[in-house]
C-alpha positions in Angstrom: 25.3 -31.0 -1.8 24.1 -27.8 -0.1 26.6 -25.0 0.4 24.6 -23.7 3.4 26.0 -24.2 6.9 24.9 -27.5 8.4 25.1 -28.8 12.0 23.6 -31.1 14.6 20.2 -30.6 16.3 22.1 -29.2 19.3 23.9 -26.7 17.0 20.6 -25.6 15.6 19.0 -25.2 19.0 21.8 -23.1 20.3 21.6 -20.8 17.3 17.8 -20.7 17.4 17.8 -19.7 21.1 20.2 -16.9 20.3 18.0 -15.8 17.4 14.9 -16.0 19.7 16.3 -13.3 21.9 16.8 -11.0 18.9 13.3 -11.8 17.7 11.8 -10.9 21.1 13.8 -7.7 21.1 12.4 -6.9 17.7 8.8 -7.6 18.9 9.3 -5.3 21.9 10.6 -2.6 19.6 7.7 -3.1 17.2 5.3 -2.7 20.1 7.0 0.5 21.2 6.8 1.8 17.6 3.1 1.1 17.5 2.6 3.1 20.6 4.6 6.0 19.1 2.4 5.9 16.0 -0.7 6.1 18.2 0.8 9.0 20.2 1.4 11.2 17.1 -0.6 14.4 17.2 -3.8 14.3 15.3 -4.4 16.9 12.5 -7.9 18.1 12.0 -9.2 17.6 8.4 -11.5 20.5 7.5 -11.2 20.2 3.7 -14.2 18.6 1.9 -13.3 15.6 -0.1 -15.7 13.7 -2.4 -15.4 10.2 -3.6 -17.4 7.9 -5.9 -18.4 4.7 -4.3 -20.7 1.8 -5.1 -23.4 3.6 -3.1 -22.9 6.9 -4.8 -21.1 10.1 -4.1 -19.5 10.1 -0.6 -17.6 12.4 1.8 -14.6 11.3 3.8 -16.9 10.9 6.8 -19.1 8.6 4.8 -16.2 6.3 4.1 -16.0 5.4 7.8 -19.4 3.6 7.5 -20.2 4.1 11.1 -16.8 3.2 12.5 -14.6 5.6 14.4 -11.4 4.7 12.6 -10.5 4.5 8.9 -7.6 3.0 7.1 -7.1 4.0 3.5 -4.8 2.1 1.2 -3.6 4.4 -1.6 -3.8 1.9 -4.4 -1.7 2.8 -7.5 -4.4 3.0 -10.2 -4.1 6.2 -12.1 -6.8 7.5 -14.5 -4.8 6.4 -17.5 -4.0 2.9 -16.3 -5.7 -0.1 -17.9 -5.0 -2.3 -14.9 -3.9 -1.8 -11.3 -0.3 -1.9 -10.1 0.9 -5.5 -9.7 2.6 -4.7 -6.4 -0.5 -3.0 -5.0 -2.5 -6.0 -6.3 -0.3 -8.4 -4.5 -0.7 -6.5 -1.2 -4.5 -6.1 -1.8 -4.9 -9.9 -2.3 -4.9 -10.1 1.5 -7.5 -7.5 2.2 -10.6 -9.7 1.7 -9.6 -12.0 4.6 -9.0 -9.4 7.3 -11.2 -6.5 6.3 -14.2 -8.1 7.9 -12.4 -8.6 11.1 -11.3 -4.9 11.2 -14.8 -3.8 10.4 -16.0 -5.7 13.4 -13.4 -4.0 15.5 -14.4 -0.4 14.8 -11.9 0.0 11.9 -13.0 0.5 8.3 -10.5 -0.5 5.6 -10.8 0.5 2.0 -8.7 1.4 -1.1 -8.8 4.7 -2.8 -7.5 5.4 -6.3 -7.7 8.1 -8.9 -9.1 5.9 -11.7 -12.8 6.2 -12.5 -15.1 3.9 -10.4 -16.2 1.8 -13.3 -12.6 1.0 -14.2 -11.8 0.1 -10.5 -14.9 -2.1 -10.3 -14.0 -3.9 -13.5 -10.5 -4.7 -12.2 -12.0 -5.6 -8.8 -14.2 -8.2 -10.5 -11.3 -9.6 -12.4 -9.3 -10.0 -9.1 -12.2 -11.5 -7.2 -12.0 -8.8 -4.4 -14.8 -7.7 -2.2 -13.3 -5.0 -0.1 -14.6 -1.5 -0.7 -12.8 0.7 -3.3 -13.5 4.4 -3.8 -12.5 6.6 -6.6 -11.0 10.1 -5.8 -11.1 11.0 -9.5 -11.1 14.8 -10.1 -10.4 15.6 -6.4 -7.4 16.7 -4.3 -7.3 13.7 -1.9 -4.5 11.8 -3.5 -2.4 15.0 -4.0 -3.0 16.3 -0.5 -1.8 13.0 1.0 1.3 12.9 -1.3 0.5 9.8 -3.4 -0.3 11.5 -6.7 1.6 14.2 -8.5 1.2 16.4 -11.6 3.1 16.0 -14.7 4.8 19.4 -14.1 5.9 18.4 -10.6 7.3 15.2 -12.0 9.1 17.0 -14.8 10.6 19.6 -12.5 11.6 17.1 -9.7 9.3 18.8 -7.2 7.6 15.7 -5.9 7.3 15.1 -2.1 7.0 11.4 -1.4 7.8 9.4 1.7 8.7 12.6 3.5 11.4 13.6 1.1 10.9 16.8 -1.0 12.5 17.1 -4.4 14.2 14.4 -6.4 12.0 11.6 -7.9 12.5 13.3 -11.2 11.7 10.8 -13.9 11.6 10.6 -17.7 11.8 7.7 -20.1 15.7 7.8 -20.1 16.0 7.5 -16.3 13.4 4.8 -15.7 14.6 1.6 -13.9 13.7 -1.5 -15.8 11.4 -2.9 -13.2 9.4 0.3 -13.2 9.2 0.1 -17.0 7.9 -3.5 -16.7 5.3 -2.6 -14.2 4.1 0.4 -16.3 3.7 -1.8 -19.3 1.6 -4.3 -17.4 -0.6 -1.4 -16.4 -1.0 -0.4 -20.1 0.9 2.9 -19.7 4.3 4.5 -19.9 6.7 4.8 -16.9 6.3 8.6 -16.2 2.5 8.2 -16.2 2.7 5.1 -14.0 4.9 6.9 -11.4 2.6 9.9 -11.0 0.7 7.7 -8.6 2.5 6.0 -5.6 1.4 3.5 -2.9 0.7 4.5 0.7 -1.5 4.0 3.7 -3.3 6.8 5.6 -5.1 6.5 8.9 -8.0 8.7 10.1 -10.1 8.9 13.3 -13.5 10.5 13.9 -14.4 11.9 17.3 -17.4 14.2 18.1 -18.1 14.6 14.4 -14.5 15.8 13.7 -12.1 13.9 11.4 -8.4 13.9 12.1 -5.5 12.5 10.1 -3.3 10.4 12.4 -0.7 8.6 10.3 0.6 7.9 6.8 3.3 5.7 5.5 4.8 4.9 2.1 7.2 2.8 0.1 9.0 0.3 2.4 6.7 1.4 5.3 4.1 -0.8 3.6 6.2 -4.0 4.0 4.2 -5.0 7.0 1.0 -5.1 4.9 2.6 -7.2 2.2 1.5 -10.6 3.5 3.5 -12.7 1.1 6.8 -11.2 2.2 6.1 -11.9 5.8 5.8 -15.6 4.9 8.9 -15.5 2.6 11.0 -13.9 5.4 10.3 -17.1 7.4 11.0 -19.5 4.5 14.5 -21.2 4.2 15.6 -19.0 1.3 13.9 -15.8 2.3 12.8 -13.4 -0.4 15.3 -15.0 -2.8 14.8 -12.3 -5.4 16.5 -11.6 -8.6 14.4 -8.9 -10.2 10.7 -8.7 -10.4 9.2 -12.2 -9.9 5.6 -11.6 -8.8 2.5 -11.0 -11.1 -1.2 -10.5 -10.6 -2.5 -13.7 -9.2 -4.4 -14.6 -12.4 -1.2 -14.2 -14.5 1.0 -17.0 -13.1 1.6 -19.6 -15.8 1.2 -17.0 -18.6 4.1 -16.3 -20.9 
């Protein structure tokens, strides 16, 4: 017999209506936060960044592909990885479906990683993805937007990530077990794995000038993680005891 609270349909409806008010308040607050994101001051991007894409070398302006807005998902795939981060992969599984809708609403969505383009494309074929993915290999883009770090910064604890400076110091002795597991699935060690981090950065182009408008990291990406939005509405919620997800072609493997 279940240990969860049970009740009549009337009990459920009364509790549901009370919850509905809280959900509506959250929706209103979410709308307000969206407006505050859009009201942030824009920062002009004058630095020249180069990327490798399927159509050749490209500038940041080229990544817009004629749109006025650009959303970049900072996908954890460092140059020494053999496969992309499983968490980023789970998030990216949703990109194919809505990227086309964004592209037809003046918003270009693509992923950017430091791994060479050939490695990204090989993994992209494995995953069956069609969204655009650019390599920032050899450039400053990932470092400037605080999603990649040098070995020295990591060793000395000088990493700035998720708007916190310092800390994040990591060596093999201090690695949490889930991080160690993820690193192994990417074919690398934990310190190498964590020199790249996930994030989202937004840009706009007006009158030929590019501006950086927004970036978010870590739990700020929860809203993009489609599977979790469904789980949050399932009877048992996220129901997690350690790392449970895998790349979508790895379920059923031992």
